[in-house]
C-alpha positions as CSV (number, residue, x, y, z in Angstrom):
1,X,-0.1,0.0,-0.1
2,X,2.7,2.4,0.8
3,X,4.2,1.8,-2.6
4,X,0.8,2.3,-4.3
5,X,0.6,5.8,-2.7
6,X,4.2,6.6,-3.9
7,X,3.5,5.7,-7.3
8,X,0.2,7.8,-7.5
9,X,1.9,10.9,-6.2
10,X,4.9,10.7,-8.7
11,X,5.0,12.9,-12.1
12,X,2.5,11.7,-14.7
13,X,5.5,11.2,-17.2
14,X,7.1,8.6,-15.0
15,X,6.8,5.0,-16.3
16,X,5.6,3.5,-13.0
17,X,2.5,5.6,-13.1
18,X,1.9,4.9,-16.7
19,X,2.1,1.2,-15.9
20,X,-0.4,1.5,-13.0
21,X,-2.7,3.2,-15.2
22,X,-2.6,0.9,-18.1
23,X,-4.8,-2.1,-18.6
24,X,-3.1,-5.0,-20.4
25,X,-5.0,-6.4,-23.4
26,X,-3.3,-9.8,-23.7
27,X,-4.1,-12.9,-21.7
28,X,-1.7,-14.0,-18.8
29,X,0.4,-17.1,-19.4
30,X,-1.1,-20.4,-18.4
31,X,-0.3,-21.1,-14.6
32,X,-0.1,-17.3,-13.8
33,X,-2.8,-15.6,-11.5
34,X,-5.4,-13.9,-13.5
35,X,-5.2,-11.0,-10.8
36,X,-2.7,-8.4,-11.0
37,X,-0.9,-6.3,-8.4
38,X,-3.3,-3.3,-9.0
39,X,-6.3,-5.6,-8.4
40,X,-5.1,-6.8,-5.1
41,X,-4.5,-3.1,-4.0
42,X,-7.9,-2.1,-5.0
43,X,-9.4,-5.0,-3.1
44,X,-7.3,-4.2,0.1
45,X,-8.6,-0.7,-0.1
46,X,-12.2,-1.8,-0.5
47,X,-11.6,-3.8,2.6
48,X,-10.7,-0.7,4.2
49,X,-13.7,1.2,3.1
50,X,-11.5,3.7,0.9
51,X,-13.5,4.6,-2.3
52,X,-10.9,6.8,-4.1
53,X,-7.5,5.8,-2.7
54,X,-5.6,7.6,-5.6
55,X,-6.8,11.0,-4.5
56,X,-6.6,9.9,-0.8
57,X,-2.9,9.3,-1.2
58,X,-2.1,12.9,-2.2
59,X,-3.1,13.9,1.5
60,X,-0.1,12.8,3.1
61,X,-1.1,13.0,6.9
62,X,-4.5,11.1,6.1
63,X,-2.5,8.6,4.1
64,X,-0.1,7.7,7.0
65,X,-2.9,7.3,9.3
66,X,-4.6,4.9,6.8
67,X,-1.3,3.0,6.6
68,X,-1.3,2.6,10.1
69,X,-4.9,1.4,10.5
70,X,-4.1,-1.1,7.7
71,X,-1.1,-2.5,9.7
72,X,-3.6,-3.7,12.3
73,X,-6.3,-4.9,9.9
74,X,-6.3,-8.6,9.9
75,X,-8.6,-9.1,6.9
76,X,-6.3,-7.6,4.3
77,X,-5.5,-9.8,1.2
78,X,-1.9,-9.1,1.0
79,X,-0.6,-7.9,4.3
80,X,3.0,-7.5,2.6
81,X,1.7,-4.2,0.9
82,X,1.4,-2.4,4.3
83,X,5.0,-1.3,5.4
84,X,5.0,2.3,6.4
85,X,8.8,2.4,7.1
């Protein structure tokens, strides 16, 4: 989650933000998860009841509070996204 906030706040010209905003048109190879990192992050924010996490990430103080809340939440799908340090 921390990384997602960082990516959203960077310049629109940066490659990482372009990749986050893209939706691949091709199928994933056999044996790979059909879900992508962006989907896991969106689902984690939905569990935390954050509707527009991209605009929320721009408000740094509130973003840090959300990350602290996420650290203690047991129902998140991928807890490895939660580091705030």
